[in-house]
C-alpha positions as CSV (number, residue, x, y, z in Angstrom):
1,M,98.4,97.2,103.3
2,T,101.4,95.2,100.7
3,G,99.9,94.0,97.7
4,A,100.3,90.7,98.4
5,V,98.3,91.0,102.0
6,L,95.6,92.4,99.6
7,E,95.6,89.2,97.8
8,Y,95.4,87.1,100.4
9,A,92.4,88.8,101.6
10,G,90.8,88.5,97.8
11,W,91.3,84.8,98.2
12,G,89.8,84.4,101.7
13,L,86.9,86.9,100.7
14,F,87.0,84.1,97.5
15,G,86.8,81.2,100.0
16,A,83.8,82.7,102.1
17,G,81.9,83.4,99.4
18,A,82.3,79.9,98.3
19,A,81.5,78.5,101.2
20,E,78.0,80.9,102.1
21,A,77.3,80.3,98.1
22,L,77.1,76.4,98.8
23,V,74.9,77.3,102.0
24,F,72.4,79.0,99.8
25,R,72.6,76.5,97.3
26,R,71.3,73.8,99.9
27,A,68.3,76.6,101.3
28,M,67.3,76.8,97.6
29,I,66.9,73.1,97.6
30,R,65.5,72.5,100.4
31,V,62.7,75.2,99.6
32,K,62.7,74.6,95.8
33,S,62.4,78.0,95.3
34,W,64.7,81.3,96.4
35,P,65.1,80.6,100.2
36,W,63.5,84.0,101.6
37,N,59.9,82.6,99.8
38,G,60.0,79.5,102.4
39,A,58.2,79.6,105.8
40,D,60.4,80.4,108.9
41,E,63.0,81.5,106.2
42,P,65.3,84.6,106.8
43,S,64.4,87.3,104.1
44,A,66.6,88.1,100.9
45,S,68.2,91.1,102.8
46,A,68.9,89.0,105.6
47,Y,70.8,86.3,103.1
48,L,72.5,89.4,101.5
49,I,74.0,91.0,104.9
50,G,74.6,87.6,106.4
51,F,76.9,87.0,103.1
52,L,78.4,90.5,103.3
53,I,79.1,90.1,106.7
54,S,80.8,86.5,106.2
55,V,83.1,87.5,103.3
56,V,84.4,90.8,105.1
57,V,85.3,88.7,108.3
58,G,87.0,85.9,105.8
59,A,88.7,88.5,104.0
60,G,89.8,89.9,107.1
61,L,91.0,86.7,109.0
62,A,93.1,85.6,105.5
63,A,94.7,89.4,105.7
64,A,95.5,89.2,109.3
65,A,96.8,85.6,108.6
66,A,98.9,86.5,106.1
67,T,100.2,90.0,107.8
68,S,101.6,87.4,110.6
69,H,102.9,84.7,108.1
70,Q,100.8,82.1,109.3
71,I,99.6,81.1,105.8
72,S,101.7,81.4,102.8
73,G,99.9,80.5,99.7
74,P,96.4,81.2,98.2
75,V,95.0,77.7,99.1
76,G,96.1,78.7,102.7
77,A,93.8,81.9,102.4
78,V,90.8,80.5,101.0
79,A,90.8,77.6,103.6
80,I,90.4,80.8,106.3
81,G,88.2,82.3,104.6
82,I,85.8,79.0,104.1
83,A,86.7,78.5,108.1
84,A,85.8,82.2,109.2
85,P,82.6,81.5,111.0
86,R,83.7,79.2,112.9
87,L,87.1,80.2,113.6
88,I,85.5,83.4,115.0
89,E,83.4,81.0,117.4
90,E,85.9,79.2,118.8
91,L,88.1,82.4,119.2
92,G,84.8,84.0,121.3
93,R,84.5,81.0,123.4
94,S,88.1,80.2,124.4
95,A,88.2,84.2,125.0
96,Q,84.6,83.8,127.2
97,L,86.1,80.8,129.3
98,T,89.4,82.9,129.9
99,S,88.4,86.1,130.8
100,H,87.8,87.0,133.9
101,D,87.4,90.6,136.2
102,P,90.9,91.9,138.1
103,A,89.0,93.0,140.6
104,N,87.0,89.8,141.4
105,P,89.2,87.0,141.8
106,S,85.9,84.4,141.9
107,T,85.4,85.1,138.5
108,L,88.9,83.1,137.5
109,A,87.7,80.3,139.8
110,S,83.8,80.6,138.3
111,N,85.6,80.5,134.5
112,A,87.8,77.3,135.6
113,E,84.8,75.6,136.8
114,K,82.9,76.4,133.5
115,T,86.0,74.9,131.5
116,D,85.9,71.6,133.3
117,A,82.2,71.3,133.1
118,S,82.6,71.1,129.3
């Protein structure tokens, strides 16, 4: 990886971390304490693991976008980091709708019906 790609990954990590910090802050306000002390709230380790997953995905997506010349500055990398969870959800949803089994042509038709129903 080049230095510029690592820089963009860092900015993506920052964006994802900032977004997660705001989610954590809202949870603290809602519970009026550490979120894991609230009823029906995830444990502290679940919050930590979720945070780590988000920042790694944010950094990875920003690095990928930089490598493919989809972004050209830190603000774009921060935005990718912030949007990373939503981007992954949408890409996953799109992959589900367009995937089919080549050995079974009827799966293509059933996926098209799912798309039409949405």
